[in-house]
C-alpha positions, 0 to 999 in steps of 0.5 A, spaced: 500 499 499 502 506 498 500 512 502 501 519 499 503 525 505 505 532 505 510 535 510 506 541 513 508 547 517 503 550 522 503 557 525 509 558 520 512 564 517 510 565 510 517 566 507 521 561 512 521 553 510 523 552 517 518 555 522 512 553 525 510 546 528 512 541 523 506 535 522 505 530 517 498 529 513 496 523 510 491 524 504 488 518 504 488 514 510 481 510 509 484 503 510 488 504 516 487 502 523 488 505 529 495 501 530 497 502 523 496 510 524 500 510 531 506 506 528 506 511 522 507 517 527 512 513 530 516 512 524 515 519 521 517 521 529 512 527 528 505 529 529 501 526 524 494 528 521 490 522 517 485 524 512 479 518 513 474 522 509 473 528 506 469 533 501 470 540 500 466 542 506 467 536 511 472 531 513 473 526 518 480 525 521 485 522 526 491 525 529 497 521 532 503 524 536 509 520 538 509 518 545 503 522 547 495 520 548 493 527 545 488 526 540 486 533 538 491 538 536 490 545 533 496 544 528 493 538 525 486 541 524 488 547 521 494 543 517 488 538 515 484 543 512 489 546 508 491 540 505 483 538 504 482 545 501 488 543 496 485 537 494 478 539 492 481 546 489 476 550 494 477 554 499 471 555 504 469 553 511 469 546 513 467 542 519 472 537 521 471 531 525 476 528 530 473 522 534 467 525 538 469 532 536 467 537 531 471 543 529 469 549 524 475 551 520 475 558 517 479 560 511 483 567 512 487 570 507 492 566 503 493 560 506 491 562 513 486 558 517 482 559 524 478 555 529 475 556 535 478 553 542 474 549 546 471 552 552 475 552 558 475 553 566 480 557 570 482 557 577 487 561 580 494 557 582 495 557 589 503 557 590 508 562 592 513 566 588 519 562 591 516 556 588 514 559 581 520 562 580 524 556 581 520 552 577 521 556 571 528 558 573 527 566 574 527 571 580 521 572 584 520 579 581 520 576 574 513 573 576 508 578 574 500 577 574 496 572 576 498 565 575 492 560 573 491 553 571 486 552 565 483 546 563 480 545 556 483 541 550 489 540 554 490 543 561 496 547 564 499 552 567 499 559 564 504 563 567 505 571 566 512 574 566 514 581 567 518 582 560 519 578 553 527 578 556 524 573 562 520 569 557 527 568 553 531 567 560 526 561 562 529 554 564 524 549 566 526 544 572 523 537 569 522 534 576 519 540 579 514 540 573 512 533 574 512 534 581 507 540 581 503 537 575 501 531 580 500 535 586 495 540 582 492 534 578 493 537 571 498 536 565 505 537 566 505 543 561 506 550 562 505 556 558 510 562 560 508 569 556 509 576 556 507 582 552 511 586 547 511 594 547 507 593 540 502 589 544 504 582 541 505 577 545 512 573 546 511 566 549 514 559 550 511 553 551 513 546 555 510 540 557 513 533 560 512 526 556 516 521 559 518 525 565 522 529 561 521 536 558 520 538 551 519 545 548 514 546 543 515 550 537 508 553 536 501 550 540 494 552 539 492 549 545 497 553 549 494 560 545 487 557 547 489 557 554 492 564 554 486 566 551 482 564 557 486 567 562 486 574 558 478 573 557 478 572 565 482 579 566 477 582 561 483 583 555 479 582 549 481 583 542 486 580 537 493 579 538 499 575 535 503 571 539 511 570 537 514 563 539 519 558 537 525 562 537 528 558 543 528 552 539 530 554 532 523 554 529 520 561 529 512 561 529 506 566 529 500 564 532 493 568 531 489 569 537 482 573 538 479 573 544 471 576 544 467 579 549 463 573 549 469 569 552 470 565 545 477 564 543 479 563 536 486 561 534 489 560 527 495 561 523 499 560 516 500 554 513 506 552 509 507 545 505 514 544 504 515 537 502 511 531 499 512 523 498 510 516 499 510 511 504 510 504 502 506 500 507 
């Protein structure tokens, strides 16, 4: 069986083939079972989206991420939407079904897609500045604003710091991250961010598979959690988030927080390669 695939960068800069979150989209996965999809993702060693059934306005897909049980991903959803629109030579809003979840993907501009975030719940993180600063390797004075746990598609800690320089200086302690996640009954995930002078946001996102720590180049779920934080604090409107520079994958996520509390995330899609996998 020959399977065609495309390598996609989600939340990418339009002129940089090494930016954004790299994913693999398999064009026609209707004949694959769950085990085959999982093994293909392990072989490709990146997040994979499998197109099971598609039309110009609707699709059913599956998502597999190596070493993770994550089954929903903004990168895969907007990447799949981009590929589907190319396959059907149209560019219109579509409904993408992943498991029991349906998500509307909306095209914006050239090769940009936007999706709504899942509803979130938030709670204030009860901790001391000493513990929080130790967790992220910063001075206590760098912790700026209310630190919250956000529960949505993926739960995690949203931690504002005083400046973009503090974002860049962040160094995670893996053992503390996992201990803290167990204590809080949340995923070992932390989103560190600060506003820039122009109103945009600089961020870094860390999570902890297998007891370690990995930094993510771009993440829709992290941006969505930030959107929930902003909504709670009455900060509405559109913002651009810059992420990924620390791992050599500069990325841009577009975030919109409506006064209703709805959060939208989106970004640019680049297709950088295509090929065939023989199964």
